[in-house]
C-alpha positions as CSV (number, residue, x, y, z in Angstrom):
1,M,45.3,13.8,16.0
2,V,44.3,10.4,14.7
3,K,40.9,10.1,13.0
4,K,39.2,6.8,13.2
5,L,37.6,5.4,10.1
6,S,33.9,4.6,10.4
7,K,32.7,1.1,9.7
8,N,30.1,0.7,6.9
9,M,28.1,-2.4,7.0
10,S,27.0,-1.9,3.4
11,C,27.5,0.2,0.4
12,R,25.7,0.8,-2.9
13,D,27.6,0.0,-6.1
14,L,25.8,0.2,-9.5
15,G,22.5,0.4,-7.8
16,V,23.0,-2.8,-5.8
17,V,23.5,-2.7,-2.0
18,V,26.4,-4.9,-1.0
19,S,26.6,-5.8,2.6
20,H,29.6,-6.8,4.6
21,D,28.6,-10.5,4.6
22,L,27.7,-10.4,0.8
23,K,24.1,-11.5,1.5
24,P,21.4,-9.7,-0.6
25,A,18.9,-9.2,2.3
26,A,19.7,-5.5,2.6
27,H,19.3,-4.9,-1.1
28,I,16.1,-6.9,-1.3
29,G,14.6,-5.0,1.6
30,Q,15.2,-1.7,0.0
31,M,14.1,-2.8,-3.4
32,V,10.9,-4.4,-2.2
33,A,10.0,-1.3,-0.2
34,K,10.4,0.8,-3.3
35,A,8.5,-1.6,-5.5
36,H,5.6,-1.7,-3.0
37,Q,5.5,2.1,-3.0
38,R,5.4,2.3,-6.7
39,A,2.7,-0.5,-7.0
40,N,0.5,1.3,-4.5
41,T,1.0,4.6,-6.3
42,I,-0.2,3.0,-9.5
43,L,-3.3,1.6,-7.8
44,R,-4.1,5.0,-6.2
45,S,-3.3,7.2,-9.2
46,F,-5.1,5.5,-12.1
47,V,-8.8,6.5,-12.3
48,S,-9.4,3.7,-14.7
49,R,-10.0,0.3,-13.2
50,D,-9.1,-1.5,-16.4
51,V,-7.1,-4.6,-15.3
52,A,-5.0,-4.7,-18.6
53,L,-4.0,-1.1,-18.1
54,L,-3.0,-1.6,-14.5
55,V,-1.0,-4.7,-15.3
56,C,0.8,-2.9,-18.1
57,A,1.7,-0.1,-15.7
58,F,3.0,-2.7,-13.2
59,I,5.1,-4.3,-15.9
60,V,6.5,-1.0,-17.0
61,Y,7.1,0.8,-13.6
62,V,7.4,-1.9,-11.0
63,R,8.9,-5.0,-12.5
64,P,12.2,-3.3,-13.6
65,I,12.8,-2.4,-9.9
66,V,12.6,-6.0,-8.8
67,E,14.6,-7.3,-11.8
68,Y,17.4,-4.8,-12.0
69,N,20.8,-6.6,-11.8
70,S,19.0,-9.7,-10.5
71,V,21.9,-11.9,-11.7
72,I,24.2,-10.2,-9.1
73,W,21.9,-10.3,-6.1
74,S,19.7,-13.4,-6.9
75,P,18.2,-14.6,-3.6
76,Q,18.8,-18.1,-2.3
77,T,16.7,-18.1,0.9
78,V,13.0,-18.9,0.8
79,H,12.3,-15.8,2.9
80,D,14.0,-13.5,0.3
81,I,12.2,-15.2,-2.6
82,E,8.8,-14.9,-0.9
83,E,9.5,-11.2,0.0
84,I,10.1,-10.4,-3.6
85,E,7.2,-12.4,-4.8
86,R,4.9,-10.6,-2.3
87,V,5.1,-7.4,-4.4
88,Q,3.4,-9.0,-7.4
89,R,1.1,-11.1,-5.1
90,M,-0.3,-8.0,-3.3
91,F,-0.6,-6.0,-6.6
92,T,-2.6,-8.7,-8.3
93,K,-4.8,-9.3,-5.3
94,R,-5.8,-5.6,-5.3
95,L,-6.9,-5.7,-9.0
96,P,-10.7,-5.5,-9.5
97,G,-12.4,-8.9,-9.7
98,L,-9.3,-11.0,-8.8
99,K,-9.3,-10.8,-5.0
100,T,-10.9,-14.2,-4.3
101,Y,-8.6,-16.2,-6.6
102,S,-5.4,-17.8,-5.5
103,Y,-2.1,-16.3,-6.6
104,T,-1.4,-18.9,-9.3
105,T,-4.9,-18.5,-10.7
106,R,-4.5,-14.7,-10.8
107,L,-1.2,-15.2,-12.7
108,N,-2.8,-17.6,-15.1
109,R,-5.7,-15.2,-15.8
110,L,-3.4,-12.2,-16.3
111,K,-0.9,-14.3,-18.3
112,L,1.9,-13.2,-16.1
113,P,4.9,-15.4,-15.0
114,S,6.0,-15.4,-11.4
115,L,8.9,-13.1,-10.5
116,E,10.9,-16.1,-9.5
117,L,10.4,-17.7,-12.9
118,R,11.4,-14.4,-14.6
119,R,14.6,-14.3,-12.5
120,L,15.4,-17.9,-13.5
121,H,14.9,-17.0,-17.1
122,I,17.2,-13.9,-16.8
123,D,19.8,-16.1,-15.1
124,L,19.7,-18.7,-18.0
125,I,20.0,-15.9,-20.6
126,M,23.0,-14.5,-18.8
127,F,24.5,-18.0,-18.5
128,I,24.1,-18.6,-22.2
129,K,25.7,-15.3,-23.1
């Protein structure tokens, strides 16, 4: 009896989902979903509405999810870049007193860089090494 091998369209290696076409869309989709869940959990769980505390929690618990191995899966399409940036955009919009400001104004007030800028910084550090 001959057993047929199943086709896998993607696999996880070192925490990064690698698809058959080597595009990072599958990994980005899973990573963004997990980051949104964690950001929402932070906003629901903290009784304190102190913006500095919530931003610190975001930096510690959410940002590592969207930056893990970013040198390997760095997105090239505008859609993927915007999908990743939406995590931080939605989080900062839900912070007390910042809803009416634009995204760039919120980042300036919170003294946060965009996630795209952080990925570029990580890429440059890896290039220098």
